[in-house]
N, C-alpha and C positions, 0 to 999 in steps of 0.2 A: 712358096710351097716346100715340104720336105721333099727330098729324093730319096726313092726306095731302091736298092740294088738289087741284082738277081737271087741273092740269097735271103731276100724279104727283111732285110735290116736297115734302118734309118742312117743316113750318112750326110756327112756335109756340115756347113757351118750352121745351119738352122736347127739341125738336131744336137748340137753342141750348145748352142744358144738356150734350146728348150731346156735341157737339161741342167743348165746354170740356173735358170730362172726357178726350176722346180726346187734346186738346193736353197736358194736364197728365200724365196717365198716359203717354202715350207718351214725352215729354221725359223724366220720372223714369226709366221703364226703359232707354232709352238710353245715360243716363249711368251706370246701375247697372250694366249689363251691356257697357259699352264694352271690358273686358279680353276677355270671352268672343267678342266680336264681333271683335276683332283677331286672336284666337288663330284662328278658324275662317278668317277672311280669307288668312292666312298658310297654313294648312292646304290649302285649296280650289287655291290658288296653285300647288302643287308639282307639278301635272303640267304646268306652262307656260300654262295657259289663264286667262281672267279668274276673278275671284272672283265676280263678279255676273252674274246672267241676268237680261235685262229681256226681258219678254213683254207684248205689246200686250193689254189686258184692256178691258171694256167697264165704264164707271163710272157713277154717276148721271146721269141724264137723257139717257144714251148716249154721253156725251163718252168717248172713249179715253184710255187711260193707260197709263205703262209701269209694270206691276208689278214689284217687284223681289223677286228671290230668292237666296240664295248658290247657286252653281251646283253641281248634284249630279250632273249627268250629263256624258259625255265629249263631248269637243268635236264629234264628228260624228255627234249625238245622232240626227237624222232619216232619215240613211243608215242607222245602224245599226238602228233601228226598222223601216225598210221591208224590210232584209234578213230579220230577226226574224220579220216578219209573212208574208213571202213564203212559200206554201205550208204555213203552220201554221195549222190551221184552227181548233184549240183556243185559241190565241195571238189570232186574228183575233175570235174570239166573245167572249172576256174583254174585248179591247179595244173591241169594239163595245157592250159591256154597262155597262163601269165607266169606260172613257177612261183605264184604268190598266191594270198589267201586275204580278201579284204578282212574276214573276221577271223584271224587266225588265233586259236586257242593257245598256242604256244607262246606268243608274246605277252611279256610281264607289263604291269603298269608304267613301271619305269622306262621299261623299253618302247612302249607304244609313244612316250612323249619324246623318247628320244630319235625314234624313226621318222616322227613326223617333222622334225627340224634337221633330218639327217645328222643329229650328233652323234649317232653310233657308229660314224664312219670316220671320225675325227682321228683315232689311231692310224689311219692309214696314211697320216703325215709321215710317221715313222717309215712306212713301206716306200713312200717317195724317197726319203732319205737314203734309203738303202739301195736306190735304183732299181728296185721292184716294179714300182708304179709311177705314173706321171701325174701332174694335177689334172690334166685334161686328157681323156683318151678313152677308147672302148670301155664298156664296164667289164670288170673282171670276171671270168666265168670258169666253170669246174670243167674237167675233160670232158665228161659226158654232154653236156651242152654244146661244147664246140664239136664234137662229133656229130650229134645228132640233128643241129639247126643251122649250123652256118655255112655248109655247103664249100666247095673249093675256092671261089672267089672270097665269100668272108671270111674264112679260115686264114687265108693267105694275107689279107688284109690285117685281120685280127693279130696275127703273129708277127707283124711287121714292126710293130710298136708297143712301147709299155701301154698295159691297161692304165685306165685315168681314175682319179678319185670322183671326178664328176666327168659329164660327155654329153655329146648332143642328144642321146635318149632321155637323160635325165632331165633335160630341160624341154623336153619334147613329150610331156605327160606322165614320165615316172611309173609309176605302178599301173596306170591305166593304158599304157601302151603294150599292145599284144607283142609275142615273142618275134615273130616274123618281121614286125616294124623295128623292133630294137636291133635286130641284125642288119636291116638296110640302111637303119640310122648311124650306126658303127661303122659299116662299110664306106658309107657316104664321108663321115668324118676323116677317116683315114685316107682316102681318095682326094679329099680336099684340103687337107690340113694345112694351117697357116697360123702366123702369129696373131694375126687378126681374128681370125675363128676361134681360138683359143681364149684371148681377152673377152670376145663378145659372150662364149659359154661360160666364162667365170662371171661374168656381170648378170648373165640370165640366170645362174645358178643361185646366187644371192636373192634374187626376186621370187623364185622359185620356191626355194626353200622358207621364206618368211610366209609365202601363201599357204603353203603345206598341199597346194593342189597334186594330187595323184599319189599322196603319201601314205601308206600302210604296211 
């Protein structure tokens, strides 16, 4: 188990080993899947928009960083979302509970495929190499989510580690998991984190991605 000091920062040999594994694994994966990344880059660019989407998320210790994804939405995504939610009570309720929509009008055709297999998150391997994320950890969130949903315990746990490319909630229902449950799973992960739990989550991630269960 990782040790957390009073400043909510991972310390000890286990944390150093976790970081070393992140660097080696992320580097190998980027080299091995570089042809896939190039193909996705070209496919996303066909509508004339940028291939990458950068969104500010909260990292370890409260530092913000640009979380990278392949763009899976239309260029005018915020405007399209506002128009869709306006007057649609069911969509508003779904958004309030999950912060996602099963039938999201913003998602492009290629974006839907990328999301189904979590391929839109491959650029986050760069975030891992930069030290902003880990392969396994809590789901990276924006400041408003952290303030509104996490509470004191959940917030302390989240800030004590690097957010992950995958994590416990991603292998426990993905988008079908409501927000309260996501926070509980992220908190549980941090409180019980170990090398074995990380390996198990990575293995389960592969199975969940290929099944596309809970993906939208």
